[in-house]
N, C-alpha and C positions, 0 to 999 in steps of 0.2 A: 522800390526803393533802384534806382536807376545805377547800372552794371554796365561799363563798358567795358567791350572784347575790343581790343586794340585791329585794325584791320590791315598788315603789312602791308606798305606802300601807297595809302591814304593820306599818311604824314600825320597833320592834325585837323584836317577837314574834318573828318564824320564827328571826332572829340568836342568839336569849334560848336558843329552843329546842333549833334546832340545836347548840347550845354547850354547854346540859345534857345532851343525847344522849351528845354526843360526851365530856363529862368521863367522864358514866356506862358509857361502855362502856369508857375505858382505866382507869376504878377498877375495875371486874369485871375486867377480861385482867390486871390488877397484882395482884390476889387482896386488895385492899382493900376496908374497912369505910368508911363513912360517918363512925365514931368513930375511926378510923384517920387519915380527912382532915380532919377541925373539930380536933383536935388539934395533928395539924400544920401546919394553918397560921393554930394559935390563933384560930379561931373559933366559933359554935354549933353546936349540930347540924341547926338548925334551919336556918339558912345553905347548906348541905351540902345540903339536901335540898330546898329552894326552888332554887336554882342550878340542879340538876339536873331538877325542872320545869320551868323557866323560867320562873319566877314573875317575872310583868309587873314585881313592885315591889320585888323586892331589889336592891340597889346589886352591882353586879359590877364589882370590879377586877382589871385587869390583871394587876398585882402579885402575885393570886392566882392566877389561873390562871396562870400562871407559876411559882407552887412547887407546884400541884396535877398540873402537868404533870411537872415534875423528878420529884415525889416518884411519881408512876406509869408513870417510865419512857417518855414520850412523845419519839416522836424530833422530834430539833429543826423538823425541816420542818414535820413538821405542829403542834409546840407554836406556829411562829411563825404559822402558818393560824388556830389558838385563839384566840391573844391579839388579833390582828386579828381574829375576829370579836367577843370583849369587848368591843373599840372599837365595831361597829355596836350595843350593847346602849345607847349613849346615844342615838340618833335618838330622835325626841319622835314621835309617830302626833299627827294632829287633836285625836284624842281627849280629849287629855290638859290640853288650854283647858279642857276640863268635867271636869275629876276632881272638881267639885265636886255633880256630880249623876249619874254613871257611877260604881257600886257598883265595887270593887277584883276582884270574881268577872267583872264582867260585861267590864273593860274586855281582859282577852286572847281573847274572843271578839271585840269588832270587830275586832283586830289581822288575828287566823285570817280570820275572816271576809272584809276586805280585802285577804287574801294568796290568798284562793282559786280556782282556775279552775271550779270545779263548785260549789253548793248543792243539797243532794236536803232539802229541811225538810216531814214533816206536822204540818199541823196538827189538833186536834180541835172547837176552841172558837172559835180569832179567829183572823182575815187576820195572817201572817204579818210584822213589820215593816216588811218591804222592800219591803211591796208594801201598805201601809196610807195611805189617801187621811185628808187632812189633819184633817176635822172626826171622822173613822172615832178618829184619834190623839189629836183633844183628850177627847173622851171617855171612851176606855180609860184616858189620863193622866189623869185628875179621878176615874174611878173608883174606880183603883189607889190615886192619891196625895190623898186628898179633902182633907187638910188643910194639902198643903201649900201657900204660896205660890203667887199667879200667877205673876208672875218667875220658880221653879224650876222652876214644870211648863211655861214657854214655853223655857228651857234645856232640858229634854228632850225637848221636840219638835224643838228645834235637831238636837240629837245625831240624832234617829231622821230627818228629813232630810238629815241630811250623810251618814251610813249609805245611804242611798237613792241616794246619787251615785252611788254604785259600776256601779248600772246602766246606766246613761248616759254612764261615764267614756270618755275614747278608747286613755289607756293606762295600765296595761296595758288589753287589752280585758277588756272586761265581765263575769263570770261566767258561766255558764249556771245559771240560776235554774230547779231544777224543785219544784213548786208540789203537793204534794195538798193538801187541805183535805176535810175533815169536813164532810158536807149541812150538820149544825148550826153550821157554820163560816160557809156563807154564806143560811140560812136566819135566822139570829140578829137580833133588833130593836135598834135602838137608837134610847132617848129620845130623839134632840135631832132635829127636823126637817129631811130630806132627807139625814140621815150616811149610811144604808145605800145610799139611791140610789147617792150619791156612790160611795160603796166599792165595789159591785158593778161599775159605768160604769169604774171606777179599776181594776178588774181586769182587763176584757174588751180595756180600748183597750191596758194595759201585753204583755196574750199575744197582740193584734193587732199592735203598733207594733214590740214588743220580740224580735226573731227568739229572741234566747236567753232567752227567758221563756216557761216551759210550764206551765200552768195545770190540775189536772184536780179532780174531785169526786169522795169515795166517798161513794155512796149509803147512807142510813141503812138501808134494809131489807136489805143484802146481811149476807155474813158478817164478823165485828166481830172477832174471833183476831186478825188481823194489828196492830189499831189499839190494841190493850190495851197495847201496848209505850209510849201516851203519849204527847207532844210530842216529837222530837227534828229536828236535823238533821245532816245528815250531808256533811261539809268534805271537799272533795279540792282538792289543790295541783299546781300546774304540775310535769313530769319535769324530771327534774335527770339529764343519764348522769353525774354526779360521786358517786352514790350516798348524797347525801345530801338527796336530797326528800324532802319534809315528807311522813311518813304520814296516811293520811287520820283526819280527827278526827269523833269525835260530840258532838254539845251538845245539853244536859238539861236545859232549867230549871227550878226549883221556886219556890215561893215567898222560901224562906231564900237561896237560891244558884244554883249552878249542877255537873253534871257534863261532866267531860272525859275521853272514853273515846278509843283508841289503843291499847291492847292488840289485836295480829293476833283472839284468837281474839270479841273483841268485836263489832270492824268485821264479821268474817262472820257475828256475829249481826243485827246492824241490816242488812246487805245483804240479807239474809236477808228481813227486816222489809220492807224497803223493795221487795224483789220482790213478794211478796205481796200490800203497797198499791198495786203497779203492775199486778196483776194484776187487782185487785177493784174500780177505779177505774175511772168513766167515762172513754172518750179525751178526747180533747181540743175536737172539736166539739159530742160532747155535752155536755162539760161546759160551752164557751161557751152551747148552747141551753139548758139549764137555769139558767144564770145571767141571758143576753137575760129570759126567761120571770119568772124570780122578779124581776127588775128591771124587766117589766113592771107585775107584776101590786102593786110599790110604787108604780108612777108614773115611771117616765122622767123626772129633772129633768137629766139630761145639758145640757139646750137648752136 
């Protein structure tokens, strides 16, 4: 019987995904198609598809969940649990207050990020958002959206600051954050006085003061086959002995949206890419030495 243990900070993201997985599993077991399902509860095909995918913006009705459970022949005790799960989808995460500046496709990531127990990210050109210093954030934002009003830029910056709070939270424990940066990302020049110095110092400070944060650099002169996968983050979630642990998910962002991959074969591929990157990257000590040397070359303004 599926029982959900709420993960503080994840809003309704994890309950939605778990509900969708269970409904899809029972639909498959009953030999029903998506067409059968949407015709039975008289809704659109798109709604069933979005419901099973855990779409953060689909309206989940307990009455529809009950109808689907009855249609699929779900045992009464499981049906009761799934109906309770549907009620968990009403919980709002902090990011819903920023709906005007967070794209729908990114809402899912913010919820998953808050629920993850480990984040492994490779970035080829930019410092990841969770480790960006203020001046660096401002420059990235204004460069990405040059025509957006200052007020909106400030709200986008606030969203990033809110996200960064998960690294210093007390409960639940902060996630393990493992970062591999291409050398180009730490050698980049930002045309704002002191911005890159502040950023490099911030990286060193985070890796030294937060034991759950590890930063490594991928040298530009080494083999680059693994890096050809592009920027990505592998999210791992807390283990649950009730067989409803959220599966690992790979997040890969592009200009127009993002990919969320959780098929076992896809995860295996990215796990291998990550292993290759780890083998090629400098260790933590050598990475710190490189960043420190770059900081000295730029002129350390931390003091």
